[in-house]
C-alpha positions, 0 to 999 in steps of 0.5 A: 842838532836838528835834522832838516825836513826836506819835504816840509821845505818843498811843501812850503816852497810850493805853497808860497809860489802858489800864493805869489802867483795869485798877484804876480807871475812866478817866472822861475823857482830858482831854489827852495827859498828863491823865486824869480818874479816878473812884474806886469807892465803896469808895475814897471814904475819904481813906486808901483814895483815897491808897492807890489813887493810890499804886497808880496812880502805881506802875502808870504807872512799871511800864507806861511806865517809871521815867522817867515821873513822875505827879502825882496830885490827889484831890478830890470833883470834877474841879476840885479834883482838877485843882488838887490835881494841880498842887500837887506836880509833877512826881511828887507826890500832894495832896488838896483837900476842904472839910476843908482848903479854902480854907487849903490854897490861901491862898498861891496867886494867884487867877489860877493857878486853872484857868478864871480868865483875865485877864478874869474876874480883872479882874471878880473884883478889881472885885467885891472878890475878891482871893484864893482864900479870898475866892472860896471864901467868896462866895455862888455866886449872887454869882459868877454875877453877877460872871461874868455867866454860870452858869459862875461859880456852877458854878465856885464850887460846885465850888471849895466841894466840890460834885460839879458835872458837866461840861457836854458840849461841842460841836465847832464846827470843825476847824483848827490854828495853827502858830507858824512855825519861823524857816526857814518864815517866808518867803511860800512856806513859810508858804503851804505850811504852810497847805496842810499844815494844810488837809490835816490839818483836812479829814482829821479832818473826814472821820474824824469824819463832818462837813462844813464850810460856812465856811473861814478863815485867820489869819496874823500877820506883822511889822510888820502884826500879825494878819490874818484872812478867811474864805469861806462855801461849800457843805457839803464835806469835800473837801480839794481844794476847801478848798485852792482856798479857801486859795489864794484867801484867801492871794492876797487877803491878799498883795494887801492887805498885802504882808507878808514876815516871817510869824510864824504861820499858822492855818486853820479849817473852821467851821459844821460839820454831820454828813454824814448831815444833807447834803440835795440841793442845786441846785449839788451834786446828790447823794443824801441823806447821800452823798459826792462823788467827790473826797470819796471820794478823800480818804477813800482818801488818809486810809486810805493815810496811816493805814496807811503813815504821815502825809504818804505821799500829799498833795494837791500840794506842802505843807510839814509842820510838826511839832514844838514850834512849835504853838498851838491 
């Protein structure tokens, strides 16, 4: 097994985005390997759009190396472009529009569309919608009723070719879940991985200028299944504070379950608020929007790790868990 090198992937992502931005507008970086690009008005015609896509594919190979393939999807909106990009992987070029829809997707299973999870799929089948052409032809207002949400109407309108803008999302918290490698499935190692996850989550919390008011952990183990618990707290971005809450929850978990074989561990910092919104508190007498001494210390540690590499300085013993065993 070869471990993942996340920082290398991020640097390559940024390098490709910078290159593409020279010839087209990178509207949104959706993931480490997915870019949303908006074509200029002169490139809206299909022939010109295909030529621009070919130029982007050639540019990626020139900048990132000939071993990097790029599947490009063209469409009048982000949904159709995303679907088109998956039609001819790993190095294809496809397009979708009202001119070839829904026939182009007639053989694709309905639940292969992005956004059609199991729950929505069941609702669609219950409403007599079994194929992509079925979904394409329904009234968008009917889709709203099936989804029981305006997102159903938005989805079908986008599938039909309307340029539906993305709804801005708001971050609700910071955290991560690790599916544990076999050598980390003992109690001590699982606990030390959770400490490492807390350090990473609080570093991102500080980076973005947030405080968290709730801390929770999620643990899966055999034969007990999933267990989750949380604690509310005063607003904080202090790593040591959340490490103490982590210890309290692990003790509570072990006393109740006595689990031995751990499969995954997750931590979550929730109910976040901006640092500038912090107000003086009876138990935390601070000036408006200021940091505690330990929060300032955390920022110093962040700067050291950013300059000299991750985990150069840590808050006590933890167990880094990089690699493919990741979820969330």
